[in-house]
PDB file with SEQRES, HELIX, SHEET and CRYST1 records, atoms N, CA, C and O in Angstrom:
SEQRES   1 A   62  MET CYS PRO THR GLY ILE LEU GLU PRO GLY ASN GLU LEU          
SEQRES   2 A   62  ASN MET ARG VAL ALA TYR LEU PRO GLN VAL LYS ALA GLY          
SEQRES   3 A   62  LYS GLU SER TYR CYS THR GLY CYS ARG ARG CYS GLU TYR          
SEQRES   4 A   62  ALA CYS PRO GLU TRP CYS ILE TYR VAL ILE ASP GLN GLU          
SEQRES   5 A   62  GLU GLU SER SER ASN GLU LYS ALA LYS THR                      
HELIX    1 AA1 GLU A   28  TYR A   30  5                                   3    
HELIX    2 AA2 ARG A   36  ALA A   40  1                                   5    
HELIX    3 AA3 GLN A   51  LYS A   61  1                                  11    
SHEET    1 AA1 2 LEU A   7  LEU A  13  0                                        
SHEET    2 AA1 2 TYR A  19  VAL A  23 -1                                        
CRYST1    1.000    1.000    1.000  90.00  90.00  90.00 P 1           1          
ATOM      1  N   MET A   1      30.029 -28.468 -35.586  1.00  0.00           N  
ATOM      2  CA  MET A   1      28.616 -28.445 -35.938  1.00  0.00           C  
ATOM      3  C   MET A   1      28.267 -27.231 -36.746  1.00  0.00           C  
ATOM      4  O   MET A   1      27.367 -27.297 -37.583  1.00  0.00           O  
ATOM      5  N   CYS A   2      28.927 -26.144 -36.539  1.00  0.00           N  
ATOM      6  CA  CYS A   2      28.586 -24.896 -37.289  1.00  0.00           C  
ATOM      7  C   CYS A   2      29.477 -24.784 -38.523  1.00  0.00           C  
ATOM      8  O   CYS A   2      30.700 -24.699 -38.401  1.00  0.00           O  
ATOM      9  N   PRO A   3      28.855 -24.782 -39.740  1.00  0.00           N  
ATOM     10  CA  PRO A   3      29.672 -24.723 -40.924  1.00  0.00           C  
ATOM     11  C   PRO A   3      30.438 -23.457 -41.068  1.00  0.00           C  
ATOM     12  O   PRO A   3      31.463 -23.459 -41.750  1.00  0.00           O  
ATOM     13  N   THR A   4      30.014 -22.358 -40.470  1.00  0.00           N  
ATOM     14  CA  THR A   4      30.702 -21.042 -40.609  1.00  0.00           C  
ATOM     15  C   THR A   4      31.721 -20.885 -39.429  1.00  0.00           C  
ATOM     16  O   THR A   4      32.554 -19.981 -39.486  1.00  0.00           O  
ATOM     17  N   GLY A   5      31.679 -21.699 -38.411  1.00  0.00           N  
ATOM     18  CA  GLY A   5      32.612 -21.607 -37.338  1.00  0.00           C  
ATOM     19  C   GLY A   5      32.454 -20.409 -36.402  1.00  0.00           C  
ATOM     20  O   GLY A   5      33.420 -19.918 -35.817  1.00  0.00           O  
ATOM     21  N   ILE A   6      31.154 -19.938 -36.276  1.00  0.00           N  
ATOM     22  CA  ILE A   6      30.996 -18.762 -35.469  1.00  0.00           C  
ATOM     23  C   ILE A   6      30.697 -19.083 -33.994  1.00  0.00           C  
ATOM     24  O   ILE A   6      30.609 -18.162 -33.182  1.00  0.00           O  
ATOM     25  N   LEU A   7      30.547 -20.303 -33.647  1.00  0.00           N  
ATOM     26  CA  LEU A   7      30.225 -20.683 -32.220  1.00  0.00           C  
ATOM     27  C   LEU A   7      31.510 -21.008 -31.534  1.00  0.00           C  
ATOM     28  O   LEU A   7      32.447 -21.507 -32.158  1.00  0.00           O  
ATOM     29  N   GLU A   8      31.575 -20.718 -30.197  1.00  0.00           N  
ATOM     30  CA  GLU A   8      32.713 -21.052 -29.358  1.00  0.00           C  
ATOM     31  C   GLU A   8      32.197 -21.354 -27.993  1.00  0.00           C  
ATOM     32  O   GLU A   8      31.090 -20.937 -27.653  1.00  0.00           O  
ATOM     33  N   PRO A   9      32.945 -22.057 -27.195  1.00  0.00           N  
ATOM     34  CA  PRO A   9      32.463 -22.326 -25.816  1.00  0.00           C  
ATOM     35  C   PRO A   9      32.440 -21.011 -25.001  1.00  0.00           C  
ATOM     36  O   PRO A   9      33.375 -20.214 -25.082  1.00  0.00           O  
ATOM     37  N   GLY A  10      31.410 -20.802 -24.248  1.00  0.00           N  
ATOM     38  CA  GLY A  10      31.280 -19.612 -23.468  1.00  0.00           C  
ATOM     39  C   GLY A  10      32.097 -19.723 -22.136  1.00  0.00           C  
ATOM     40  O   GLY A  10      32.849 -20.673 -21.917  1.00  0.00           O  
ATOM     41  N   ASN A  11      31.905 -18.714 -21.284  1.00  0.00           N  
ATOM     42  CA  ASN A  11      32.654 -18.734 -20.023  1.00  0.00           C  
ATOM     43  C   ASN A  11      31.854 -19.304 -18.892  1.00  0.00           C  
ATOM     44  O   ASN A  11      32.428 -19.534 -17.827  1.00  0.00           O  
ATOM     45  N   GLU A  12      30.561 -19.553 -19.034  1.00  0.00           N  
ATOM     46  CA  GLU A  12      29.688 -20.033 -17.980  1.00  0.00           C  
ATOM     47  C   GLU A  12      29.435 -21.542 -18.092  1.00  0.00           C  
ATOM     48  O   GLU A  12      29.186 -22.071 -19.175  1.00  0.00           O  
ATOM     49  N   LEU A  13      29.503 -22.190 -16.980  1.00  0.00           N  
ATOM     50  CA  LEU A  13      29.151 -23.599 -16.884  1.00  0.00           C  
ATOM     51  C   LEU A  13      27.647 -23.713 -16.593  1.00  0.00           C  
ATOM     52  O   LEU A  13      27.059 -22.946 -15.831  1.00  0.00           O  
ATOM     53  N   ASN A  14      27.063 -24.737 -17.263  1.00  0.00           N  
ATOM     54  CA  ASN A  14      25.649 -24.985 -16.932  1.00  0.00           C  
ATOM     55  C   ASN A  14      25.531 -26.083 -15.849  1.00  0.00           C  
ATOM     56  O   ASN A  14      26.555 -26.485 -15.298  1.00  0.00           O  
ATOM     57  N   MET A  15      24.358 -26.563 -15.535  1.00  0.00           N  
ATOM     58  CA  MET A  15      24.191 -27.527 -14.485  1.00  0.00           C  
ATOM     59  C   MET A  15      24.763 -28.889 -14.880  1.00  0.00           C  
ATOM     60  O   MET A  15      24.949 -29.732 -14.002  1.00  0.00           O  
ATOM     61  N   ARG A  16      25.039 -29.134 -16.108  1.00  0.00           N  
ATOM     62  CA  ARG A  16      25.612 -30.361 -16.564  1.00  0.00           C  
ATOM     63  C   ARG A  16      27.161 -30.276 -16.671  1.00  0.00           C  
ATOM     64  O   ARG A  16      27.821 -31.145 -17.240  1.00  0.00           O  
ATOM     65  N   VAL A  17      27.664 -29.244 -16.126  1.00  0.00           N  
ATOM     66  CA  VAL A  17      29.124 -28.889 -16.119  1.00  0.00           C  
ATOM     67  C   VAL A  17      29.681 -28.876 -17.513  1.00  0.00           C  
ATOM     68  O   VAL A  17      30.704 -29.499 -17.797  1.00  0.00           O  
ATOM     69  N   ALA A  18      28.997 -28.155 -18.390  1.00  0.00           N  
ATOM     70  CA  ALA A  18      29.417 -27.927 -19.760  1.00  0.00           C  
ATOM     71  C   ALA A  18      29.411 -26.417 -20.055  1.00  0.00           C  
ATOM     72  O   ALA A  18      28.596 -25.660 -19.528  1.00  0.00           O  
ATOM     73  N   TYR A  19      30.301 -26.039 -20.870  1.00  0.00           N  
ATOM     74  CA  TYR A  19      30.291 -24.629 -21.234  1.00  0.00           C  
ATOM     75  C   TYR A  19      29.257 -24.344 -22.336  1.00  0.00           C  
ATOM     76  O   TYR A  19      29.257 -24.996 -23.380  1.00  0.00           O  
ATOM     77  N   LEU A  20      28.397 -23.384 -22.094  1.00  0.00           N  
ATOM     78  CA  LEU A  20      27.367 -22.969 -23.062  1.00  0.00           C  
ATOM     79  C   LEU A  20      27.994 -22.351 -24.262  1.00  0.00           C  
ATOM     80  O   LEU A  20      28.890 -21.516 -24.136  1.00  0.00           O  
ATOM     81  N   PRO A  21      27.545 -22.738 -25.430  1.00  0.00           N  
ATOM     82  CA  PRO A  21      28.073 -22.101 -26.652  1.00  0.00           C  
ATOM     83  C   PRO A  21      27.643 -20.646 -26.778  1.00  0.00           C  
ATOM     84  O   PRO A  21      26.572 -20.282 -26.291  1.00  0.00           O  
ATOM     85  N   GLN A  22      28.442 -19.815 -27.412  1.00  0.00           N  
ATOM     86  CA  GLN A  22      28.130 -18.442 -27.685  1.00  0.00           C  
ATOM     87  C   GLN A  22      28.670 -18.057 -29.039  1.00  0.00           C  
ATOM     88  O   GLN A  22      29.598 -18.695 -29.535  1.00  0.00           O  
ATOM     89  N   VAL A  23      28.118 -17.037 -29.647  1.00  0.00           N  
ATOM     90  CA  VAL A  23      28.577 -16.565 -30.900  1.00  0.00           C  
ATOM     91  C   VAL A  23      29.838 -15.718 -30.705  1.00  0.00           C  
ATOM     92  O   VAL A  23      29.887 -14.870 -29.813  1.00  0.00           O  
ATOM     93  N   LYS A  24      30.834 -15.944 -31.524  1.00  0.00           N  
ATOM     94  CA  LYS A  24      32.106 -15.195 -31.425  1.00  0.00           C  
ATOM     95  C   LYS A  24      31.796 -13.737 -31.662  1.00  0.00           C  
ATOM     96  O   LYS A  24      30.950 -13.406 -32.493  1.00  0.00           O  
ATOM     97  N   ALA A  25      32.488 -12.841 -30.923  1.00  0.00           N  
ATOM     98  CA  ALA A  25      32.269 -11.368 -31.043  1.00  0.00           C  
ATOM     99  C   ALA A  25      32.486 -10.920 -32.466  1.00  0.00           C  
ATOM    100  O   ALA A  25      33.493 -11.240 -33.098  1.00  0.00           O  
ATOM    101  N   GLY A  26      31.520 -10.174 -32.951  1.00  0.00           N  
ATOM    102  CA  GLY A  26      31.601  -9.605 -34.255  1.00  0.00           C  
ATOM    103  C   GLY A  26      31.269 -10.525 -35.439  1.00  0.00           C  
ATOM    104  O   GLY A  26      31.356 -10.123 -36.599  1.00  0.00           O  
ATOM    105  N   LYS A  27      30.885 -11.771 -35.117  1.00  0.00           N  
ATOM    106  CA  LYS A  27      30.626 -12.792 -36.150  1.00  0.00           C  
ATOM    107  C   LYS A  27      29.143 -13.040 -36.395  1.00  0.00           C  
ATOM    108  O   LYS A  27      28.782 -13.894 -37.205  1.00  0.00           O  
ATOM    109  N   GLU A  28      28.294 -12.307 -35.710  1.00  0.00           N  
ATOM    110  CA  GLU A  28      26.803 -12.531 -35.781  1.00  0.00           C  
ATOM    111  C   GLU A  28      26.331 -12.532 -37.206  1.00  0.00           C  
ATOM    112  O   GLU A  28      25.467 -13.341 -37.546  1.00  0.00           O  
ATOM    113  N   SER A  29      26.837 -11.686 -38.050  1.00  0.00           N  
ATOM    114  CA  SER A  29      26.333 -11.503 -39.406  1.00  0.00           C  
ATOM    115  C   SER A  29      26.742 -12.700 -40.338  1.00  0.00           C  
ATOM    116  O   SER A  29      26.227 -12.829 -41.448  1.00  0.00           O  
ATOM    117  N   TYR A  30      27.653 -13.542 -39.869  1.00  0.00           N  
ATOM    118  CA  TYR A  30      28.060 -14.678 -40.697  1.00  0.00           C  
ATOM    119  C   TYR A  30      27.164 -15.902 -40.548  1.00  0.00           C  
ATOM    120  O   TYR A  30      27.357 -16.895 -41.249  1.00  0.00           O  
ATOM    121  N   CYS A  31      26.167 -15.845 -39.625  1.00  0.00           N  
ATOM    122  CA  CYS A  31      25.239 -16.928 -39.483  1.00  0.00           C  
ATOM    123  C   CYS A  31      24.385 -17.064 -40.716  1.00  0.00           C  
ATOM    124  O   CYS A  31      23.778 -16.086 -41.153  1.00  0.00           O  
ATOM    125  N   THR A  32      24.320 -18.272 -41.302  1.00  0.00           N  
ATOM    126  CA  THR A  32      23.552 -18.517 -42.461  1.00  0.00           C  
ATOM    127  C   THR A  32      22.094 -19.002 -42.162  1.00  0.00           C  
ATOM    128  O   THR A  32      21.275 -19.143 -43.070  1.00  0.00           O  
ATOM    129  N   GLY A  33      21.818 -19.239 -40.901  1.00  0.00           N  
ATOM    130  CA  GLY A  33      20.506 -19.712 -40.522  1.00  0.00           C  
ATOM    131  C   GLY A  33      20.258 -21.187 -40.895  1.00  0.00           C  
ATOM    132  O   GLY A  33      19.107 -21.582 -41.081  1.00  0.00           O  
ATOM    133  N   CYS A  34      21.272 -21.967 -41.001  1.00  0.00           N  
ATOM    134  CA  CYS A  34      21.143 -23.361 -41.415  1.00  0.00           C  
ATOM    135  C   CYS A  34      20.535 -24.223 -40.292  1.00  0.00           C  
ATOM    136  O   CYS A  34      20.046 -25.321 -40.557  1.00  0.00           O  
ATOM    137  N   ARG A  35      20.564 -23.739 -39.058  1.00  0.00           N  
ATOM    138  CA  ARG A  35      19.973 -24.406 -37.885  1.00  0.00           C  
ATOM    139  C   ARG A  35      20.645 -25.726 -37.448  1.00  0.00           C  
ATOM    140  O   ARG A  35      20.079 -26.493 -36.669  1.00  0.00           O  
ATOM    141  N   ARG A  36      21.888 -25.977 -37.977  1.00  0.00           N  
ATOM    142  CA  ARG A  36      22.577 -27.199 -37.544  1.00  0.00           C  
ATOM    143  C   ARG A  36      22.848 -27.200 -36.037  1.00  0.00           C  
ATOM    144  O   ARG A  36      22.859 -28.257 -35.406  1.00  0.00           O  
ATOM    145  N   CYS A  37      23.068 -26.003 -35.459  1.00  0.00           N  
ATOM    146  CA  CYS A  37      23.284 -25.938 -34.013  1.00  0.00           C  
ATOM    147  C   CYS A  37      22.018 -26.357 -33.274  1.00  0.00           C  
ATOM    148  O   CYS A  37      22.112 -27.036 -32.252  1.00  0.00           O  
ATOM    149  N   GLU A  38      20.880 -25.990 -33.739  1.00  0.00           N  
ATOM    150  CA  GLU A  38      19.613 -26.374 -33.121  1.00  0.00           C  
ATOM    151  C   GLU A  38      19.405 -27.911 -33.186  1.00  0.00           C  
ATOM    152  O   GLU A  38      18.956 -28.531 -32.222  1.00  0.00           O  
ATOM    153  N   TYR A  39      19.735 -28.483 -34.319  1.00  0.00           N  
ATOM    154  CA  TYR A  39      19.501 -29.908 -34.538  1.00  0.00           C  
ATOM    155  C   TYR A  39      20.536 -30.742 -33.714  1.00  0.00           C  
ATOM    156  O   TYR A  39      20.228 -31.848 -33.271  1.00  0.00           O  
ATOM    157  N   ALA A  40      21.727 -30.207 -33.525  1.00  0.00           N  
ATOM    158  CA  ALA A  40      22.798 -30.997 -32.856  1.00  0.00           C  
ATOM    159  C   ALA A  40      22.701 -30.945 -31.321  1.00  0.00           C  
ATOM    160  O   ALA A  40      23.180 -31.847 -30.634  1.00  0.00           O  
ATOM    161  N   CYS A  41      22.091 -29.906 -30.805  1.00  0.00           N  
ATOM    162  CA  CYS A  41      22.033 -29.654 -29.397  1.00  0.00           C  
ATOM    163  C   CYS A  41      20.714 -30.184 -28.788  1.00  0.00           C  
ATOM    164  O   CYS A  41      19.751 -30.390 -29.526  1.00  0.00           O  
ATOM    165  N   PRO A  42      20.649 -30.407 -27.462  1.00  0.00           N  
ATOM    166  CA  PRO A  42      19.410 -30.874 -26.856  1.00  0.00           C  
ATOM    167  C   PRO A  42      18.360 -29.812 -27.044  1.00  0.00           C  
ATOM    168  O   PRO A  42      18.670 -28.629 -27.188  1.00  0.00           O  
ATOM    169  N   GLU A  43      17.060 -30.258 -27.043  1.00  0.00           N  
ATOM    170  CA  GLU A  43      15.936 -29.423 -27.288  1.00  0.00           C  
ATOM    171  C   GLU A  43      15.963 -28.142 -26.385  1.00  0.00           C  
ATOM    172  O   GLU A  43      16.233 -28.223 -25.187  1.00  0.00           O  
ATOM    173  N   TRP A  44      15.682 -26.998 -26.984  1.00  0.00           N  
ATOM    174  CA  TRP A  44      15.633 -25.680 -26.351  1.00  0.00           C  
ATOM    175  C   TRP A  44      16.978 -25.188 -25.829  1.00  0.00           C  
ATOM    176  O   TRP A  44      17.020 -24.172 -25.135  1.00  0.00           O  
ATOM    177  N   CYS A  45      18.064 -25.864 -26.134  1.00  0.00           N  
ATOM    178  CA  CYS A  45      19.349 -25.405 -25.661  1.00  0.00           C  
ATOM    179  C   CYS A  45      19.786 -24.218 -26.535  1.00  0.00           C  
ATOM    180  O   CYS A  45      20.292 -23.218 -26.026  1.00  0.00           O  
ATOM    181  N   ILE A  46      19.583 -24.342 -27.865  1.00  0.00           N  
ATOM    182  CA  ILE A  46      19.967 -23.221 -28.782  1.00  0.00           C  
ATOM    183  C   ILE A  46      18.779 -23.108 -29.727  1.00  0.00           C  
ATOM    184  O   ILE A  46      18.215 -24.116 -30.153  1.00  0.00           O  
ATOM    185  N   TYR A  47      18.404 -21.868 -30.051  1.00  0.00           N  
ATOM    186  CA  TYR A  47      17.406 -21.631 -31.053  1.00  0.00           C  
ATOM    187  C   TYR A  47      17.735 -20.404 -31.861  1.00  0.00           C  
ATOM    188  O   TYR A  47      18.263 -19.429 -31.327  1.00  0.00           O  
ATOM    189  N   VAL A  48      17.437 -20.436 -33.117  1.00  0.00           N  
ATOM    190  CA  VAL A  48      17.815 -19.400 -34.096  1.00  0.00           C  
ATOM    191  C   VAL A  48      16.602 -18.466 -34.201  1.00  0.00           C  
ATOM    192  O   VAL A  48      15.483 -18.934 -34.412  1.00  0.00           O  
ATOM    193  N   ILE A  49      16.809 -17.176 -34.057  1.00  0.00           N  
ATOM    194  CA  ILE A  49      15.766 -16.187 -34.246  1.00  0.00           C  
ATOM    195  C   ILE A  49      16.148 -15.318 -35.448  1.00  0.00           C  
ATOM    196  O   ILE A  49      17.222 -14.715 -35.470  1.00  0.00           O  
ATOM    197  N   ASP A  50      15.277 -15.260 -36.426  1.00  0.00           N  
ATOM    198  CA  ASP A  50      15.494 -14.481 -37.620  1.00  0.00           C  
ATOM    199  C   ASP A  50      15.417 -12.977 -37.235  1.00  0.00           C  
ATOM    200  O   ASP A  50      14.514 -12.596 -36.490  1.00  0.00           O  
ATOM    201  N   GLN A  51      16.301 -12.158 -37.701  1.00  0.00           N  
ATOM    202  CA  GLN A  51      16.346 -10.749 -37.333  1.00  0.00           C  
ATOM    203  C   GLN A  51      15.080 -10.044 -37.735  1.00  0.00           C  
ATOM    204  O   GLN A  51      14.617  -9.170 -37.001  1.00  0.00           O  
ATOM    205  N   GLU A  52      14.505 -10.376 -38.847  1.00  0.00           N  
ATOM    206  CA  GLU A  52      13.224  -9.726 -39.240  1.00  0.00           C  
ATOM    207  C   GLU A  52      12.069 -10.138 -38.335  1.00  0.00           C  
ATOM    208  O   GLU A  52      11.198  -9.317 -38.046  1.00  0.00           O  
ATOM    209  N   GLU A  53      12.040 -11.413 -37.873  1.00  0.00           N  
ATOM    210  CA  GLU A  53      11.043 -11.829 -36.969  1.00  0.00           C  
ATOM    211  C   GLU A  53      11.216 -11.124 -35.619  1.00  0.00           C  
ATOM    212  O   GLU A  53      10.236 -10.717 -34.995  1.00  0.00           O  
ATOM    213  N   GLU A  54      12.455 -10.986 -35.180  1.00  0.00           N  
ATOM    214  CA  GLU A  54      12.723 -10.349 -33.901  1.00  0.00           C  
ATOM    215  C   GLU A  54      12.311  -8.890 -33.928  1.00  0.00           C  
ATOM    216  O   GLU A  54      11.735  -8.402 -32.955  1.00  0.00           O  
ATOM    217  N   SER A  55      12.590  -8.173 -35.019  1.00  0.00           N  
ATOM    218  CA  SER A  55      12.152  -6.782 -35.037  1.00  0.00           C  
ATOM    219  C   SER A  55      10.644  -6.643 -35.189  1.00  0.00           C  
ATOM    220  O   SER A  55      10.085  -5.656 -34.711  1.00  0.00           O  
ATOM    221  N   SER A  56       9.985  -7.550 -35.808  1.00  0.00           N  
ATOM    222  CA  SER A  56       8.478  -7.454 -35.864  1.00  0.00           C  
ATOM    223  C   SER A  56       7.900  -7.758 -34.515  1.00  0.00           C  
ATOM    224  O   SER A  56       6.868  -7.184 -34.167  1.00  0.00           O  
ATOM    225  N   ASN A  57       8.519  -8.652 -33.704  1.00  0.00           N  
ATOM    226  CA  ASN A  57       8.031  -8.883 -32.371  1.00  0.00           C  
ATOM    227  C   ASN A  57       8.214  -7.673 -31.505  1.00  0.00           C  
ATOM    228  O   ASN A  57       7.373  -7.373 -30.657  1.00  0.00           O  
ATOM    229  N   GLU A  58       9.313  -6.967 -31.712  1.00  0.00           N  
ATOM    230  CA  GLU A  58       9.516  -5.686 -30.902  1.00  0.00           C  
ATOM    231  C   GLU A  58       8.493  -4.654 -31.217  1.00  0.00           C  
ATOM    232  O   GLU A  58       8.043  -3.939 -30.322  1.00  0.00           O  
ATOM    233  N   LYS A  59       8.093  -4.546 -32.497  1.00  0.00           N  
ATOM    234  CA  LYS A  59       7.126  -3.599 -32.917  1.00  0.00           C  
ATOM    235  C   LYS A  59       5.770  -3.970 -32.319  1.00  0.00           C  
ATOM    236  O   LYS A  59       5.003  -3.075 -31.963  1.00  0.00           O  
ATOM    237  N   ALA A  60       5.457  -5.232 -32.199  1.00  0.00           N  
ATOM    238  CA  ALA A  60       4.199  -5.681 -31.682  1.00  0.00           C  
ATOM    239  C   ALA A  60       4.034  -5.377 -30.158  1.00  0.00           C  
ATOM    240  O   ALA A  60       2.930  -5.172 -29.652  1.00  0.00           O  
ATOM    241  N   LYS A  61       5.198  -5.362 -29.470  1.00  0.00           N  
ATOM    242  CA  LYS A  61       5.192  -5.104 -28.033  1.00  0.00           C  
ATOM    243  C   LYS A  61       4.972  -3.645 -27.724  1.00  0.00           C  
ATOM    244  O   LYS A  61       4.495  -3.339 -26.631  1.00  0.00           O  
ATOM    245  N   THR A  62       5.287  -2.731 -28.607  1.00  0.00           N  
ATOM    246  CA  THR A  62       5.173  -1.270 -28.268  1.00  0.00           C  
ATOM    247  C   THR A  62       3.841  -0.758 -28.602  1.00  0.00           C  
ATOM    248  O   THR A  62       3.564   0.423 -28.392  1.00  0.00           O  
TER     249      THR A  62                                                      
END                                                                             
């Protein structure tokens, strides 16, 4: 599902007995933000947060 191949099965099982996906260590910067992972997975399972949006949210909290 991920064109850059940065996702892998995690170590934790969820309540559906499936391994939650996680980003491979050190590969975070390779995400293109295409959102294919969001569209392929059930609603609210995975969501993409833009780094700029995340940093502006942190500034608003302080």
